[in-house]
C-alpha positions as CSV (number, residue, x, y, z in Angstrom):
1,M,0.0,0.0,0.0
2,P,1.5,3.3,-1.0
3,I,1.7,6.3,1.4
4,T,-1.7,8.1,1.4
5,F,-1.8,11.4,-0.5
6,S,-2.4,13.4,2.7
7,N,0.6,12.0,4.6
8,L,2.9,12.5,1.6
9,K,1.5,16.0,0.9
10,K,2.1,17.2,4.5
11,L,5.6,15.7,4.6
12,E,6.6,17.1,1.3
13,K,5.2,20.5,2.1
14,N,7.1,20.9,5.3
15,V,10.4,19.6,3.7
16,L,10.2,21.7,0.4
17,Q,9.3,24.8,2.3
18,G,12.4,24.3,4.6
19,T,10.4,24.1,7.9
20,E,13.1,24.4,10.5
21,K,12.2,21.3,12.4
22,Y,11.9,18.9,9.4
23,N,15.4,17.5,8.5
24,F,15.2,14.8,5.8
25,N,17.6,13.4,3.2
26,A,17.5,13.5,-0.5
27,R,15.5,11.1,-2.5
28,L,16.8,7.6,-3.2
29,E,17.0,5.6,-6.3
30,L,14.7,2.7,-6.5
31,D,17.5,0.3,-7.7
32,E,19.3,0.8,-4.5
33,L,16.2,-0.5,-2.6
34,E,15.7,-3.4,-4.8
35,T,19.5,-4.3,-4.4
36,F,19.0,-4.3,-0.6
37,E,16.0,-6.6,-0.9
38,K,17.7,-9.0,-3.3
39,A,20.8,-9.0,-1.1
40,Y,18.9,-10.3,2.1
41,G,16.0,-11.9,0.4
42,I,13.5,-9.7,2.1
43,V,10.5,-7.7,0.8
44,L,10.1,-4.3,2.1
45,P,6.4,-2.8,2.5
46,E,5.5,-0.7,-0.3
47,S,4.6,2.3,1.8
48,Y,8.1,2.3,3.4
49,K,9.8,1.8,0.1
50,E,8.1,5.0,-1.2
51,F,9.1,6.9,1.9
52,L,12.8,5.9,1.3
53,E,12.5,6.8,-2.3
54,R,11.2,10.2,-1.6
55,F,13.1,11.1,1.6
56,N,15.7,8.4,2.5
57,G,15.2,8.9,6.3
58,G,15.4,11.9,8.5
59,M,13.6,13.3,11.5
60,I,11.3,16.0,12.9
61,T,13.3,17.6,15.6
62,R,12.0,18.8,19.0
63,W,13.5,22.3,18.5
64,K,14.8,24.3,15.5
65,S,18.2,23.2,14.5
66,T,19.7,26.5,15.8
67,S,18.6,25.5,19.3
68,Y,21.1,22.6,19.5
69,V,24.4,23.6,20.9
70,D,27.4,21.6,22.3
71,M,26.6,21.5,26.1
72,T,30.0,19.9,26.9
73,E,33.0,18.8,25.0
74,F,32.2,15.2,25.5
75,E,28.4,15.2,25.3
76,P,27.2,17.5,22.5
77,E,23.5,18.0,22.1
78,H,22.3,17.0,18.5
79,P,18.9,16.4,17.0
80,S,19.4,12.9,16.5
81,R,19.8,12.3,20.3
82,D,16.4,13.3,21.4
83,S,14.4,12.7,18.2
84,F,12.6,9.9,16.5
85,M,15.2,9.4,13.9
86,L,14.0,7.5,10.7
87,F,17.0,5.7,9.3
88,S,18.5,6.3,5.9
89,L,18.9,3.1,3.7
90,E,22.7,3.0,4.7
91,E,21.6,3.1,8.4
92,V,18.9,0.5,7.9
93,I,21.4,-1.8,6.3
94,D,24.0,-1.2,9.0
95,R,21.5,-2.0,11.9
96,Y,19.8,-4.7,9.9
97,T,23.1,-6.6,9.3
98,S,24.1,-6.3,13.0
99,L,20.8,-7.8,14.3
100,R,21.0,-10.4,11.6
101,L,24.2,-11.7,13.1
102,D,22.7,-12.1,16.5
103,D,19.3,-13.4,15.1
104,W,17.9,-10.6,17.4
105,L,14.3,-11.6,18.8
106,L,14.5,-15.0,17.1
107,E,15.4,-18.1,19.3
108,E,15.0,-20.6,16.4
109,E,18.0,-22.2,14.7
110,D,18.5,-22.3,10.8
111,V,17.0,-18.9,10.0
112,R,18.1,-18.4,6.3
113,T,16.3,-15.2,5.8
114,Y,16.3,-12.7,8.7
115,P,12.9,-11.0,8.6
116,I,13.2,-8.1,11.0
117,I,13.9,-4.6,9.4
118,P,14.8,-1.9,11.9
119,F,13.9,1.6,10.5
120,C,13.8,4.1,13.5
121,K,15.2,4.8,16.9
122,T,13.4,6.7,19.6
123,P,15.0,9.3,21.9
124,E,15.4,6.5,24.5
125,Q,17.5,4.6,21.8
126,E,14.6,2.0,21.5
127,L,14.2,0.4,18.1
128,L,11.1,0.5,15.9
129,F,10.9,-2.2,13.3
130,M,8.7,-3.9,10.7
131,V,8.9,-7.4,9.2
132,S,9.7,-8.4,5.8
133,N,6.6,-8.9,3.6
134,K,7.8,-12.0,2.1
135,G,5.1,-14.7,2.2
136,F,2.1,-12.5,3.2
137,T,-0.1,-9.9,1.6
138,D,-0.9,-7.3,4.1
139,E,1.9,-4.8,5.0
140,S,3.8,-5.5,8.1
141,P,2.7,-3.9,11.3
142,I,5.1,-1.5,13.2
143,F,6.6,-2.8,16.5
144,A,8.4,-1.0,19.3
145,S,11.0,-2.9,21.3
146,Y,11.7,-2.2,25.0
147,E,14.3,-3.7,27.1
148,E,13.3,-5.0,30.6
149,S,15.9,-6.8,32.9
150,G,18.0,-7.6,29.9
151,E,15.0,-9.0,27.8
152,Y,13.2,-7.4,24.9
153,K,9.5,-6.9,25.0
154,C,7.9,-6.0,21.6
155,V,4.6,-4.4,21.2
156,K,2.6,-3.4,17.9
157,I,2.1,0.3,17.7
158,A,0.7,0.8,14.3
159,A,-1.1,-1.2,11.6
160,D,1.7,-0.5,9.0
161,F,4.2,2.1,8.1
162,N,1.7,4.5,6.4
163,S,-0.3,4.7,9.7
164,F,2.9,5.2,11.7
165,L,3.9,7.9,9.4
166,G,0.5,9.6,9.9
167,Y,1.0,9.4,13.7
168,Y,4.5,10.7,13.4
169,I,3.5,13.7,11.4
170,E,0.4,14.5,13.5
171,S,2.4,14.4,16.7
172,D,5.0,16.8,15.2
173,G,7.7,14.0,15.5
174,F,6.9,12.5,18.9
175,P,4.2,9.9,18.6
176,A,3.0,8.0,21.7
177,L,4.0,4.4,21.4
178,L,0.8,2.8,22.5
179,P,-0.4,-0.7,21.8
180,D,-2.4,-0.6,18.5
181,D,-5.1,-3.1,19.0
182,V,-6.3,-6.3,21.0
183,K,-3.4,-8.3,19.5
184,P,-0.3,-6.2,20.2
185,S,2.0,-9.2,20.6
186,F,5.0,-9.6,18.3
187,Q,5.1,-13.3,18.9
188,V,1.5,-13.7,18.2
189,F,2.0,-11.9,14.7
190,L,5.0,-14.3,14.1
191,E,3.0,-17.3,14.7
192,E,-0.2,-16.2,12.9
193,N,1.6,-15.2,9.8
194,N,4.0,-18.2,9.7
195,I,7.0,-15.9,9.8
196,I,9.6,-18.3,11.2
197,S,8.8,-21.2,8.7
198,I,9.2,-18.6,5.8
199,A,12.6,-17.4,7.4
200,K,13.8,-21.1,7.5
201,E,13.1,-21.8,4.0
202,K,16.3,-22.8,2.2
203,P,17.0,-20.8,-0.9
204,S,17.8,-22.4,-4.1
205,H,21.3,-22.1,-5.5
206,D,20.1,-19.6,-8.0
207,E,18.6,-17.5,-5.4
208,V,21.9,-17.8,-3.4
209,I,23.8,-16.6,-6.4
210,K,21.3,-13.5,-6.8
211,R,21.7,-12.7,-3.1
212,A,25.6,-12.8,-3.2
213,T,25.7,-10.8,-6.3
214,A,23.5,-8.0,-4.7
215,L,25.6,-8.2,-1.6
216,L,28.6,-7.5,-3.7
217,K,26.9,-4.6,-5.4
218,L,26.4,-3.2,-1.7
219,D,30.0,-4.1,-0.6
220,P,32.5,-5.0,-3.4
221,D,35.0,-6.0,-0.8
222,D,32.9,-8.7,0.9
223,A,35.1,-11.9,0.4
224,W,32.6,-14.2,1.9
225,S,30.0,-13.2,-0.7
226,Y,32.4,-14.4,-3.5
227,C,32.8,-17.7,-1.5
228,T,29.1,-18.2,-1.1
229,R,28.5,-17.4,-4.7
230,G,31.4,-19.6,-5.9
231,N,30.0,-22.5,-3.9
232,A,26.4,-22.1,-5.3
233,H,28.0,-22.0,-8.8
234,M,29.7,-25.3,-8.0
235,Y,26.4,-26.9,-6.9
236,N,24.9,-25.7,-10.2
237,G,27.7,-27.3,-12.1
238,K,29.3,-23.9,-13.3
239,T,32.8,-24.9,-12.4
240,K,34.6,-22.1,-14.1
241,W,32.5,-19.4,-12.5
242,A,32.9,-21.2,-9.2
243,L,36.7,-21.2,-9.4
244,T,36.7,-17.6,-10.5
245,D,34.8,-16.6,-7.3
246,L,36.6,-18.8,-5.0
247,N,40.1,-17.5,-6.4
248,K,38.7,-14.1,-5.8
249,A,37.7,-14.8,-2.1
250,I,41.2,-16.2,-1.4
251,E,42.9,-13.2,-3.1
252,M,41.0,-10.8,-0.8
253,D,41.6,-13.0,2.4
254,D,44.5,-15.5,2.1
255,K,44.2,-16.4,5.9
256,E,40.6,-17.7,5.8
257,A,40.8,-21.4,6.0
258,F,37.3,-22.0,4.9
259,F,37.9,-20.5,1.4
260,Y,40.8,-22.9,0.9
261,H,38.5,-25.9,1.9
262,C,35.8,-24.8,-0.5
263,R,38.2,-24.4,-3.5
264,G,39.7,-27.8,-2.5
265,D,36.2,-29.3,-2.5
266,L,35.6,-27.9,-6.1
267,L,39.0,-29.1,-7.3
268,L,38.4,-32.6,-5.7
269,Q,35.1,-33.0,-7.5
270,Y,35.9,-31.4,-10.9
271,G,39.7,-30.9,-11.3
272,S,42.9,-32.3,-9.8
273,A,43.1,-34.2,-6.6
274,R,46.8,-33.1,-6.1
275,K,45.8,-29.4,-6.3
276,A,42.9,-30.2,-4.1
277,L,45.2,-31.7,-1.4
278,I,47.2,-28.6,-1.5
279,D,44.2,-26.4,-0.6
280,M,42.9,-28.8,2.0
281,D,46.4,-29.0,3.5
282,I,46.4,-25.2,3.8
283,S,43.0,-25.0,5.5
284,V,44.2,-27.6,8.1
285,K,47.4,-25.7,8.7
286,L,45.4,-22.5,9.3
287,E,42.8,-24.3,11.6
288,P,44.5,-27.5,12.9
289,D,41.5,-28.8,14.9
290,N,38.7,-28.0,12.5
291,K,37.0,-31.4,12.0
292,M,35.4,-30.5,8.5
293,F,38.9,-29.4,7.2
294,L,40.6,-32.5,8.5
295,T,37.9,-34.7,6.9
296,G,38.4,-32.7,3.6
297,R,42.1,-33.5,3.6
298,A,41.3,-37.2,4.3
299,D,38.9,-37.2,1.3
300,A,41.8,-35.7,-0.9
301,L,44.2,-38.4,0.3
302,V,41.8,-41.1,-0.4
303,K,41.4,-39.9,-4.1
304,L,45.2,-40.1,-4.2
305,G,45.3,-43.5,-2.7
306,K,47.2,-42.4,0.3
307,Y,44.9,-44.4,2.7
308,K,47.1,-44.7,5.7
309,K,47.5,-40.9,5.8
310,A,43.8,-40.4,5.3
311,L,43.1,-42.7,8.2
312,V,45.3,-40.6,10.5
313,D,43.1,-37.5,9.8
314,C,39.8,-39.5,10.1
315,N,41.0,-41.0,13.5
316,R,42.0,-37.5,14.7
317,V,38.5,-36.2,14.0
318,L,36.8,-39.2,15.5
319,E,38.9,-38.9,18.6
320,M,37.4,-35.3,19.0
321,D,33.8,-36.3,18.0
322,R,33.0,-40.0,17.7
323,M,29.7,-39.1,15.9
324,F,31.2,-36.8,13.1
325,E,29.4,-38.4,10.2
326,L,31.5,-37.1,7.3
327,A,34.6,-38.6,9.0
328,L,32.8,-41.9,9.5
329,Y,32.0,-42.2,5.8
330,T,35.5,-41.4,4.8
331,R,37.0,-43.8,7.3
332,K,34.7,-46.6,6.2
333,D,35.9,-46.1,2.6
334,V,39.5,-46.1,3.8
335,Y,38.9,-49.6,5.8
336,E,37.3,-51.0,2.6
337,A,40.1,-49.9,0.5
338,L,42.7,-51.4,3.0
339,G,40.6,-54.8,3.2
340,E,39.7,-54.2,6.8
341,D,36.0,-55.2,6.3
342,T,35.3,-55.8,10.0
343,K,36.3,-52.2,10.9
344,A,34.4,-50.9,7.9
345,K,31.2,-52.7,9.0
346,V,31.5,-51.1,12.5
347,D,31.6,-47.6,10.9
348,S,28.9,-48.5,8.5
349,D,26.6,-49.7,11.4
350,L,27.3,-46.5,13.3
351,I,26.4,-44.4,10.3
352,D,23.1,-46.3,10.0
353,E,22.4,-45.8,13.5
354,L,22.9,-42.1,13.3
355,N,20.6,-41.9,10.3
356,S,17.9,-44.0,11.8
């Protein structure tokens, strides 16, 4: 739902007339918003997208800008300190990525698409947020978060962004954050709209490639996005593109063991086992106790017929974690190659038990 004519007109009038208390940013290109959506697999509510397009964040301050002065050298007064500050897209992305790393407000594991989008902070530094519109029709309500005894409490304060913007303008920039209706609970909203299940949906390899490409548009120096896209290309059978991206990731960060492991995996499946072993060995040297990297090196050694060395790596992993399934599969193959069928059967039975 786009911003209503009256809300848009009121805001534009005050901004264009240079009203002292209205401090908003220049308009934003739609392409930048769409890149943000693609990068993280989210869908912004239409009314909020229109707001960002036209104003890209800002605030209605408590006083005129000339009223703000440095009270002390260390704690200068500033409009953003005591105003409801609507974030610019850059600030939204910064806050979003920070919250996403912690899966803020989400206790579930395996969240693939983080759905919470912060868009404003209050004078008390509380966050106002909406939810990605992916998977449901109506625009997301607006929620306010409060911290009590180290825990966050969230309550619905507006039916959607357009409603919130109306309250914001009518209150001259300082809306009362009151529960919106008889169902103000954030958790109830998540459950009723299946938000967690949507967030856990595994993206296709093509979707991963689109996201990584958009992330690289936002941050060309993100080596992890090159690695992510490279792995997705590998799963799609695009080995040349995969190798190009993984080479780029290593070029940007040659101390990240996972990048070598991924390139080694690509080489092991589609290229040279000897070259794969070099990369797998580097990954282990960088992180000697990593079970996945040790197992990867063992796989390369098996491909080269170096079964006893592979067995050493497998045993080392399984000493750390008796149930590490990848190492069990590899050790089973090693025992079979060495003709030790009884030991291979023990590992095979344990694998079956783990998968039963």
